[in-house]
N, C-alpha and C positions, 0 to 999 in steps of 0.2 A: 120441721117447720111448725110454727103455730099460727093459728087463725083465730084470734079472739076479736069478736065483733065489738064495736063501740057502743054497746048497751050494757045496762047493769046486770041484767041476768047472765050474760056471757062472762062479764068480769067476775061475778060472784061464783060461777062455776069454775073458772080458772083458779081463783083464790082457794076454793075447796079442794081442787085437785092439788094445788101446790101444798097446802096445809097437810094433806094426807101423805104426800110424798116426804115432807119433812119429818112427819111422825114415823114413818117407815124407816127412814134413813137413820133415825135415833135407835131403831130396834136392830137393824141389820145392814149389810153392805149394799150400796147402790146397785151393784151389778146382779144381785139376787132378787130384785124387785121387779114385779111384772105388772102390766096394766090392770089385770084382775085384782092384784093386791091393792092398788090405788083406789079402783072404784069401789071396791068392798070397804076400805077404810073411810073414804070420803062419802060414801053412800050416795054415789052418783052412777048413772048408767054408763055402759061402755060406749054407747053412741054419743054421750056428752063429752067423754074424754077425747074421742076421735074427731068431734066436731071442732075441738079446740087445739088439739095437738096431734101430730103424726107419730111422735116417739116420746118415750119418757124423758129423754134428753132435752126435749123441746120445753118441757116445763121449767127446767133449770135456765134454758136459753131465754125464755120469756121473762122469767124473774130477773135474770142478769140484765136484759135490755131495760127493764123497769128501773133497776138500780142505777144503771148508766144514765138514764134519762133524768132521774132525780139528781144524780151527781152533776150533770151538765146544767141543770137549773141552778144548783147550789153554786157551781163554779162562776156562772154569770153573776149572781148576787155578790159573791166573794170579790170578784174582780171590780165590781162597782164600789165596793167599800174600802178596798186597799190595793195598792200596786201588786202586780204579780212579779215573782222572781223572774229575772231575764234568763238565767241559766236553766232553771227547772220549774217553769211557770205553774204547772198543775200539781206538783208533788205535794206541797203543803197542804193545799185545800183537799186534795184527794185522800191524803192520810187523815186529816180532820174529819172528812165525811164518813170514811169507813171505820174510824175509830169508834163512831157512835153505833154503828151497826154494820158488822161484818159477816152477817149470816150467809149470804149468798156466796161470798168468798169461802167460808168455812164449808158450805155444802159442795161447792165445786171441787175444793181440795179432797173432801171425802169420797166424792164420786170419781176422782181422778180425771176431770173434765175442765182443767184449768184453760183449755184451748178455747172454751166458750167465753171466758173472760178476755182473753187475748183478742179474739175476734171482734168482740164487742167494743174494746178500746180502739183497736185498729180502724175499724169502721168509722168511729167517731172522729179519730185523728185525720182520716182520709177525707172526711167532709169538708174540712178546712183547707185542703191542698190548693185547689183552683185560686181562692182568694189570696192565699199566702204567697202562691207563685207570682201573682201579679204584683203584689205589695213588695215582695223581696227581689223581684226580677230574677228568679230562679226556675229552671225547668221543673215542671210537675213531677217528672220521673224522679228526680232526685229527692223532692220532698215526700213522694211516696215511700222511698226507702227509709227516709227519716221517720215517717209514721210507723213503719214496721219496727224499727229499732226503739222508738219511744214506747210502743205498746208492749213489746217483749220486756223491756226495762221495768215498766210500770207493773206489770204482772208479776215479775221476778221479785221486786221489792214488796208489793202487797201480799203475795202468798207467803213469802218467807216471814214477813212481819206478823201476819195473822197466825200462821202456823206455829210461831214461837210465842204466842199469847200476847202479842202486842205489848210487849215489855216497855218499849220506848215510847215516850209521848210523842204525839205527831210532829210537833214543832222541833223537838230535840232531834228526832231522826232526819227530818228534812234538812235542818241546819247542819247536822253532822255529815250528811251525804254531800251537801254542797261544799263544805270545808274540805272533805276528803277529795273530792274532784278538783277543787281549786289547788290544793296542795300537790296532788300527784299528777295533774295535768300536764305541767311543764316538764315533768320528769318521767312521764309515761309514755314517750314516743314509741310506738311499735308494740305496746303492750296489749292492745285490744285485737290486732290482726297480724 
């Protein structure tokens, strides 16, 4: 868990700790990094680390949540400027957003902690379940399963795309996936389960 207070000093400390962790991850594997390494590299006290984070993984969790909050803001602006795809509404804006800065995804892949990204996405998808259940007249339980499916699919697409060097342009990848789903959808009965 992380506990960053809403003041500039705490935010600066968290940023310093994150920057130290990133520098250490450039030098060696995540699983070999200790809190003592981070506080030494960041020139912060051990108590500063534990005031803000319980575990080293929480530094990544915090930064992932920051990225997801920034993505949510971006998505709201994107949706106001152009219509969202009906089949995959967040895929194109998500790819566009992370095309510009995929650092947190790269770090989570390196740390073998993409579960942090999956949880962050699923949490954000689940926040919309109650309003969507009313709007669509569908039981919340079914929409929660949908949130799980969407979060795992999004993580799979993002991590593969980033791990392979983001070779495809965001719009080309989103449009290609949409085409593929449209073409195989009617022929793919029973393919998923």
